[in-house]
C-alpha positions as CSV (number, residue, x, y, z in Angstrom):
1,X,-25.9,17.0,15.6
2,X,-23.9,13.9,16.9
3,X,-21.9,12.9,13.9
4,X,-22.4,9.0,13.5
5,X,-20.6,6.9,11.3
6,X,-22.3,4.3,8.8
7,X,-20.4,1.3,9.2
8,X,-22.3,-0.6,7.0
9,X,-21.8,2.2,4.3
10,X,-17.9,2.2,5.0
11,X,-17.6,-1.7,4.9
12,X,-19.1,-1.6,1.2
13,X,-16.9,1.1,0.1
14,X,-13.9,-1.0,1.5
15,X,-14.4,-3.3,-1.3
16,X,-12.4,-0.7,-3.0
17,X,-9.5,-1.3,-1.1
18,X,-10.1,-5.2,-1.2
19,X,-9.4,-4.8,-4.9
20,X,-6.4,-2.6,-4.6
21,X,-4.3,-4.5,-2.2
22,X,-5.2,-7.9,-3.4
23,X,-3.7,-7.1,-6.9
24,X,-0.6,-4.7,-5.2
25,X,0.0,-7.7,-3.0
26,X,0.5,-10.3,-5.8
27,X,2.0,-7.5,-7.7
28,X,5.0,-6.7,-5.1
29,X,5.2,-10.4,-4.0
30,X,6.0,-12.1,-7.3
31,X,7.1,-9.3,-10.1
32,X,10.2,-8.5,-8.3
33,X,11.5,-12.0,-8.5
34,X,10.3,-12.5,-11.7
35,X,12.4,-9.3,-13.0
36,X,15.6,-10.7,-10.7
37,X,15.1,-14.2,-12.7
38,X,14.9,-12.7,-16.1
39,X,17.5,-10.3,-16.0
40,X,20.2,-12.9,-14.4
41,X,19.7,-14.8,-17.5
42,X,20.2,-11.7,-19.7
43,X,23.3,-10.6,-17.8
44,X,24.6,-14.0,-17.3
45,X,23.2,-16.7,-19.5
46,X,21.6,-18.8,-16.3
47,X,18.7,-18.8,-13.9
48,X,18.9,-17.0,-10.6
49,X,18.6,-20.4,-9.0
50,X,21.8,-21.5,-10.6
51,X,23.3,-17.8,-10.4
52,X,22.3,-18.4,-6.5
53,X,24.0,-21.9,-6.4
54,X,27.2,-20.8,-8.2
55,X,27.8,-17.0,-7.4
56,X,25.3,-16.0,-5.2
57,X,26.6,-11.9,-4.9
58,X,26.1,-11.4,-8.3
59,X,22.0,-11.7,-7.5
60,X,23.1,-8.3,-5.9
61,X,24.3,-6.9,-9.3
62,X,20.5,-7.1,-10.7
63,X,18.9,-5.3,-8.2
64,X,19.4,-1.8,-9.4
65,X,17.8,-3.1,-12.7
66,X,14.9,-4.6,-11.1
67,X,14.8,-1.1,-8.8
68,X,14.6,0.8,-12.1
69,X,11.8,-1.0,-13.7
70,X,10.0,-1.1,-10.2
71,X,10.3,2.5,-10.1
72,X,9.4,3.1,-13.4
73,X,6.0,1.9,-12.7
74,X,5.8,4.3,-9.6
75,X,7.1,7.2,-11.6
76,X,3.9,6.9,-14.1
77,X,1.8,6.7,-11.0
78,X,3.3,10.0,-9.8
79,X,2.2,11.4,-13.1
80,X,-1.3,10.0,-13.6
81,X,-2.9,9.7,-10.1
82,X,-3.3,13.7,-9.7
83,X,-4.5,13.5,-13.3
84,X,-7.0,11.2,-12.3
85,X,-7.7,12.8,-9.1
86,X,-8.7,16.0,-11.1
87,X,-10.5,14.6,-13.5
88,X,-12.9,12.7,-11.3
89,X,-13.3,16.0,-9.3
90,X,-14.7,17.3,-12.2
91,X,-16.7,14.6,-13.6
92,X,-20.4,14.3,-13.2
93,X,-22.1,11.4,-14.4
94,X,-25.3,9.4,-13.6
95,X,-23.1,6.9,-11.5
96,X,-21.2,9.4,-10.1
97,X,-17.9,11.2,-10.6
98,X,-15.7,8.1,-9.3
99,X,-17.1,5.1,-10.3
100,X,-16.6,5.3,-14.2
101,X,-12.9,5.4,-13.3
102,X,-13.2,2.6,-10.9
103,X,-15.3,0.3,-13.5
104,X,-12.8,1.3,-16.2
105,X,-9.6,0.9,-14.6
106,X,-10.4,-2.4,-12.6
107,X,-11.8,-4.4,-16.1
108,X,-8.9,-3.4,-18.2
109,X,-6.3,-4.2,-15.3
110,X,-7.9,-7.4,-14.7
111,X,-7.8,-8.3,-18.5
112,X,-3.8,-7.5,-18.6
113,X,-2.7,-8.9,-15.2
114,X,-2.5,-12.7,-15.9
115,X,-0.3,-11.8,-18.8
116,X,2.6,-11.0,-16.7
117,X,3.5,-14.2,-15.7
118,X,2.8,-15.7,-19.1
119,X,5.5,-13.4,-20.5
120,X,7.7,-13.9,-17.7
121,X,7.4,-18.0,-18.0
122,X,8.2,-17.5,-21.8
123,X,11.3,-15.5,-21.1
124,X,9.9,-12.2,-22.9
125,X,11.1,-9.3,-20.5
126,X,9.5,-6.6,-23.1
127,X,5.9,-8.2,-23.1
128,X,6.2,-8.8,-19.3
129,X,7.4,-5.2,-18.6
130,X,4.2,-3.9,-21.3
131,X,1.4,-5.9,-19.1
132,X,3.2,-4.6,-16.2
133,X,2.7,-0.7,-17.5
134,X,-0.7,-1.3,-18.5
135,X,-1.5,-2.7,-15.2
136,X,-0.2,0.5,-13.5
137,X,-2.0,2.8,-15.9
138,X,-5.4,1.6,-15.2
139,X,-5.1,0.6,-11.7
140,X,-4.0,4.1,-11.2
141,X,-7.2,5.4,-12.9
142,X,-9.1,3.2,-10.5
143,X,-6.9,3.9,-7.3
144,X,-7.4,7.5,-6.8
145,X,-11.0,7.7,-7.4
146,X,-11.8,4.5,-5.2
147,X,-9.8,6.3,-2.3
148,X,-11.4,9.6,-2.8
149,X,-14.8,7.8,-2.3
150,X,-14.5,7.4,1.4
151,X,-14.1,11.1,2.2
152,X,-16.6,12.6,-0.4
153,X,-19.3,10.7,1.6
154,X,-17.8,10.7,5.4
155,X,-17.5,14.0,7.6
156,X,-14.4,15.0,8.4
157,X,-14.2,14.2,12.2
158,X,-15.4,10.6,11.2
159,X,-12.6,9.9,8.5
160,X,-10.0,8.0,10.7
161,X,-12.3,5.6,12.0
162,X,-13.9,4.8,8.3
163,X,-10.2,4.8,7.1
164,X,-9.6,2.1,9.6
165,X,-12.5,0.0,8.3
166,X,-11.9,0.3,4.8
167,X,-7.8,-0.6,5.6
168,X,-8.8,-3.6,7.2
169,X,-11.2,-4.6,3.7
170,X,-8.1,-3.8,2.0
171,X,-6.0,-6.3,4.0
172,X,-8.4,-8.9,3.7
173,X,-7.8,-8.4,-0.3
174,X,-3.9,-8.8,0.8
175,X,-4.5,-11.9,2.7
176,X,-6.1,-13.9,-0.3
177,X,-3.0,-13.5,-2.0
178,X,-1.0,-14.1,1.0
179,X,-2.6,-17.6,1.3
180,X,-2.1,-18.1,-2.2
181,X,1.6,-17.8,-2.1
182,X,1.6,-20.0,0.9
183,X,0.2,-23.1,-1.4
184,X,1.8,-21.8,-4.8
185,X,5.3,-21.5,-3.7
186,X,7.2,-18.8,-6.1
187,X,10.4,-20.5,-4.6
188,X,9.4,-23.9,-5.9
189,X,9.1,-22.6,-9.6
190,X,12.3,-20.3,-9.1
191,X,14.7,-23.1,-8.0
192,X,13.2,-25.7,-10.4
193,X,15.2,-26.8,-13.8
194,X,13.9,-24.7,-16.7
195,X,12.1,-27.8,-18.1
196,X,10.3,-28.6,-14.6
197,X,8.9,-25.2,-14.1
198,X,5.2,-25.4,-14.1
199,X,3.3,-22.3,-15.7
200,X,0.5,-22.8,-13.3
201,X,2.2,-22.2,-10.1
202,X,2.7,-18.6,-11.1
203,X,-0.4,-17.9,-13.2
204,X,-3.1,-18.9,-10.9
205,X,-2.5,-16.3,-8.4
206,X,-2.7,-13.6,-11.2
207,X,-5.9,-14.9,-12.4
208,X,-7.3,-15.4,-9.2
209,X,-6.6,-11.8,-8.2
210,X,-8.2,-10.7,-11.4
211,X,-11.3,-12.4,-10.7
212,X,-12.0,-11.1,-7.3
213,X,-10.8,-7.4,-8.3
214,X,-13.8,-7.8,-10.7
215,X,-15.8,-8.9,-8.2
216,X,-15.2,-6.5,-5.4
217,X,-15.6,-3.5,-7.8
218,X,-19.0,-4.9,-9.0
219,X,-20.0,-5.2,-5.1
220,X,-18.8,-1.5,-5.0
221,X,-21.0,-0.3,-7.9
222,X,-24.4,-2.1,-7.2
223,X,-24.4,-1.2,-3.3
224,X,-22.8,2.4,-3.3
225,X,-24.8,5.3,-5.4
226,X,-22.3,8.3,-5.2
227,X,-25.2,10.8,-6.1
228,X,-28.0,9.6,-4.2
229,X,-25.5,9.2,-0.8
230,X,-24.2,12.6,-1.6
231,X,-27.6,14.3,-1.4
232,X,-28.6,12.5,1.7
233,X,-25.8,13.6,3.8
234,X,-25.5,17.2,2.6
235,X,-26.1,18.2,6.1
236,X,-23.6,16.1,7.9
237,X,-21.1,16.7,5.6
238,X,-21.4,20.6,6.2
239,X,-21.3,19.9,10.1
240,X,-18.4,17.8,9.5
241,X,-16.4,20.9,8.0
242,X,-17.2,23.1,11.2
243,X,-15.3,20.5,13.4
244,X,-12.4,19.9,11.4
245,X,-9.3,19.2,13.3
246,X,-7.6,22.2,11.9
247,X,-7.0,25.9,13.5
248,X,-7.9,27.7,10.0
249,X,-11.2,26.6,8.4
250,X,-11.3,25.6,4.8
251,X,-13.9,26.9,2.4
252,X,-15.1,26.1,-1.2
253,X,-13.7,28.5,-3.7
254,X,-11.3,30.3,-1.4
255,X,-7.5,29.5,-1.3
256,X,-5.5,27.5,1.5
257,X,-4.3,29.8,4.6
258,X,-0.7,29.8,5.0
259,X,-0.7,27.7,8.1
260,X,-2.6,25.0,6.1
261,X,-0.1,24.9,3.4
262,X,2.4,24.7,5.7
263,X,0.8,21.7,7.3
264,X,0.2,20.0,4.3
265,X,3.9,20.4,3.2
266,X,5.1,18.8,6.3
267,X,2.6,16.1,6.2
268,X,3.6,15.4,2.5
269,X,7.6,15.4,3.2
270,X,7.0,13.2,6.3
271,X,4.8,10.5,4.5
272,X,7.6,10.5,1.4
273,X,10.3,9.4,3.9
274,X,8.0,6.8,5.5
275,X,7.1,5.4,2.2
276,X,10.5,5.5,1.0
277,X,11.3,3.4,4.3
278,X,8.1,0.9,3.7
279,X,8.5,0.4,-0.1
280,X,11.9,-0.5,0.3
281,X,10.8,-3.5,2.7
282,X,8.0,-4.2,0.6
283,X,10.1,-4.2,-2.8
284,X,12.9,-6.4,-1.8
285,X,11.7,-8.5,1.3
286,X,10.9,-11.4,-1.4
287,X,14.5,-11.6,-2.9
288,X,15.8,-11.0,0.9
289,X,14.0,-14.3,2.0
290,X,15.0,-16.4,-1.6
291,X,18.4,-15.2,-1.9
292,X,20.0,-13.7,1.6
293,X,18.0,-15.8,4.0
294,X,17.9,-18.4,1.5
295,X,14.4,-19.5,2.9
296,X,11.1,-20.8,1.3
297,X,9.1,-18.1,-0.6
298,X,5.9,-19.3,1.4
299,X,7.9,-18.0,4.6
300,X,7.4,-14.2,3.1
301,X,3.6,-15.1,2.6
302,X,3.6,-16.1,6.4
303,X,5.3,-12.8,7.0
304,X,2.7,-11.1,5.3
305,X,0.0,-12.8,7.3
306,X,1.3,-11.9,10.6
307,X,2.0,-8.3,9.8
308,X,-1.3,-8.3,8.2
309,X,-3.1,-9.4,11.4
310,X,-1.1,-6.7,13.4
311,X,-2.5,-4.3,11.2
312,X,-6.0,-5.2,11.6
313,X,-5.4,-4.6,15.3
314,X,-3.8,-1.5,14.3
315,X,-6.5,-0.3,12.0
316,X,-9.0,-1.3,14.3
317,X,-7.8,0.4,17.3
318,X,-6.3,3.9,15.6
319,X,-9.3,6.0,15.6
320,X,-9.8,5.6,19.3
321,X,-6.3,6.0,20.0
322,X,-6.4,9.5,17.9
323,X,-9.6,10.2,19.7
324,X,-7.4,10.3,22.8
325,X,-4.2,11.7,21.7
326,X,-5.1,13.3,18.3
327,X,-4.1,12.0,15.1
328,X,-0.6,13.9,15.2
329,X,0.6,11.9,18.3
330,X,-1.0,8.2,17.1
331,X,1.2,8.8,13.7
332,X,4.1,9.5,15.7
333,X,4.0,6.7,18.0
334,X,3.4,4.5,14.8
335,X,6.7,5.7,13.6
336,X,8.6,5.1,16.6
337,X,7.1,1.6,16.6
338,X,8.0,0.7,13.2
339,X,11.4,2.1,13.9
340,X,11.8,-0.4,17.0
341,X,11.0,-3.3,14.6
342,X,13.3,-2.2,11.9
343,X,16.5,-1.8,14.8
344,X,15.1,-5.5,15.7
345,X,15.4,-6.3,11.9
346,X,19.2,-5.6,11.5
347,X,20.1,-8.7,13.8
348,X,18.3,-10.9,11.8
349,X,20.7,-13.3,9.9
350,X,20.3,-16.6,7.8
351,X,20.1,-19.8,10.3
352,X,22.3,-21.9,8.4
353,X,19.8,-24.8,9.2
354,X,19.4,-26.7,5.9
355,X,15.7,-28.3,6.2
356,X,14.1,-27.8,3.1
357,X,13.9,-30.3,-0.3
358,X,15.8,-27.8,-2.2
359,X,18.1,-27.0,0.5
360,X,16.7,-23.8,1.9
361,X,17.7,-22.8,5.3
362,X,15.2,-22.5,8.2
363,X,13.2,-19.3,8.5
364,X,14.7,-17.2,11.5
365,X,11.5,-17.0,13.8
366,X,12.9,-13.1,14.7
367,X,11.2,-12.1,11.7
368,X,8.0,-13.0,12.6
369,X,8.2,-10.5,15.5
370,X,9.2,-7.8,13.6
371,X,6.5,-7.9,10.9
372,X,4.0,-8.3,13.8
373,X,5.7,-5.1,15.5
374,X,5.9,-3.1,12.0
375,X,2.7,-4.0,11.2
376,X,0.9,-2.6,14.1
377,X,3.1,0.8,13.9
378,X,2.4,1.4,10.3
379,X,-1.2,0.5,10.3
380,X,-1.7,3.8,13.0
381,X,0.5,5.7,10.7
382,X,-1.6,4.7,7.6
383,X,-4.9,5.0,9.2
384,X,-4.8,8.6,10.1
385,X,-2.4,10.2,7.7
386,X,-4.6,9.9,5.0
387,X,-7.5,11.9,6.6
388,X,-4.9,14.6,7.7
389,X,-4.4,14.9,4.1
390,X,-8.1,15.5,2.9
391,X,-9.0,17.5,6.2
392,X,-7.2,20.3,4.5
393,X,-9.3,19.8,1.1
394,X,-12.7,21.4,0.5
395,X,-15.5,19.2,-0.7
396,X,-14.6,20.3,-4.3
397,X,-10.9,19.1,-4.1
398,X,-10.9,15.6,-2.3
399,X,-9.6,13.7,-5.4
400,X,-7.1,16.7,-5.8
401,X,-5.9,16.2,-2.2
402,X,-5.8,12.2,-2.8
403,X,-3.6,12.8,-5.6
404,X,-1.2,15.0,-3.6
405,X,-1.3,12.0,-1.0
406,X,-0.6,9.4,-3.7
407,X,2.1,11.9,-5.4
408,X,4.1,11.9,-2.1
409,X,3.9,8.3,-1.6
410,X,4.6,7.5,-5.3
411,X,7.6,9.3,-5.7
412,X,8.9,7.8,-2.7
413,X,8.4,4.4,-4.3
414,X,10.0,5.6,-7.4
415,X,13.1,6.9,-5.9
416,X,13.7,4.2,-2.9
417,X,13.8,0.8,-5.3
418,X,16.8,2.7,-7.7
419,X,18.4,4.2,-4.6
420,X,18.2,1.3,-2.6
421,X,19.4,-1.4,-5.4
422,X,22.6,1.1,-6.0
423,X,23.2,0.8,-2.3
424,X,23.0,-3.0,-2.7
425,X,25.5,-2.7,-5.6
426,X,28.0,-0.9,-3.6
427,X,27.7,-2.7,-0.5
428,X,27.1,-6.2,-1.4
429,X,25.3,-6.7,1.9
430,X,21.5,-7.8,2.1
431,X,21.5,-6.2,5.7
432,X,21.7,-3.0,4.8
433,X,17.8,-3.2,3.9
434,X,17.0,-3.0,7.4
435,X,19.4,-0.2,8.2
436,X,18.2,1.8,5.2
437,X,14.7,1.7,6.1
438,X,15.3,2.5,9.9
439,X,17.1,5.6,9.0
440,X,14.3,6.8,6.8
441,X,11.5,6.0,9.3
442,X,13.9,8.3,11.9
443,X,14.2,11.0,9.8
444,X,10.1,10.5,9.1
445,X,9.5,10.8,12.5
446,X,11.5,13.7,13.3
447,X,10.0,15.8,10.4
448,X,6.4,14.9,11.2
449,X,6.8,15.5,15.1
450,X,8.6,18.8,14.6
451,X,7.0,20.6,11.8
452,X,3.5,19.6,11.7
453,X,1.4,21.8,13.8
454,X,-1.9,23.7,13.4
455,X,-3.6,21.3,14.9
456,X,-6.8,22.2,16.5
457,X,-6.7,20.9,20.5
458,X,-10.2,21.0,21.0
459,X,-11.8,17.5,20.8
460,X,-15.3,16.4,18.9
461,X,-17.7,14.7,20.6
462,X,-18.6,11.7,18.0
463,X,-21.0,8.9,18.3
464,X,-20.0,6.0,19.7
465,X,-20.8,2.4,20.5
466,X,-24.4,1.3,19.7
467,X,-25.3,4.8,19.0
468,X,-22.8,5.0,16.1
469,X,-23.3,1.3,14.9
470,X,-27.2,2.6,14.6
471,X,-26.3,5.0,12.0
472,X,-26.1,2.2,9.4
473,X,-29.7,2.3,8.9
474,X,-30.2,5.8,8.7
């Protein structure tokens, strides 16, 4: 039996990722700066813009507090993601085992999300953090089941290609948020006097993200019938188990082999390190641009577009690359490319060429190249890493192993904002951001390349080209 990827169904599953990355792009682009501004008021009695003009080094003093709040969110996710993964594995409803969690999580998170900027505008840190917590909890209810949906109905050898498609859909969601950030400049709000701050500049991105997230969940609900699809592809899933890219086969109701356990732990350890690196950049890049490069915040959004386009190319090609050299070496190449980008980033500095109406410096063009290289490299990593983890699961434990994958990533994202915030506080240098991330990426490369073994050498003959595309009507 030639296994054929159903492109149409995979594209529709991608709407789950569309909603996830849409929300997180808005969350990560705006919330760290919200927290920086509100903590500046609490500690120094003035806004972050006034502090930047008078004593910019004090901005670094509040980053450890920003890191703690962002890390607390991730700590909750570390606990909740495995719980929702296990629960959804054991759930059986007329609409499927994942869909109840996806719908509930989406609607509650979408309602709470627009209240984050409202509480920030009112200088109410308790209300703002409470809304962030609610959004996080219900997005975790959504995230694990939504991610597990792809391997639920995709045979193992096809999951790298399927993961590329659904990640491209996710990046389209992130692109919506990025475009909003170009036209609704956060720096225009932050740099304005208190009485001149217009709440709609920061409120609109959150409202639009909520609406699009609900629409994406409804598209998923009306087009993907979990129970029906699972029954239709039962034989294909069984065939996929026979061709899994591991030496020791995985069987339902049987414990993992020692070799598979070692492989899982090695993948998760490397994943922990590369997420520490990547999340450090993602958490602090907005503040890095506004407070270190002293450039307009819309430049961050252009960075995101460039990185997103490079990532789309990476996701589109990663499956084919993995077919030729294997998932392990595709990930290793991605980490090496990312390391190169971060080394280049170490040489980025403020231009000291004032061009903006608010006195911002012009944006260093070298950073655009960094983001393109990094985006492509990390796409290769993310595309193949999740399929490698669920390759080790049985059909009854996909949600559980999805939980393992996200437990590693979220524990990294719990540690790294606090750790890097403390490093900022000690060094008083924004440039340690790229050095910190480069070191962690190098460590991740070493762990993954040396310790991940147990990969079966033989290749699987998958359908390609028009033959594979024809599967969408079957």
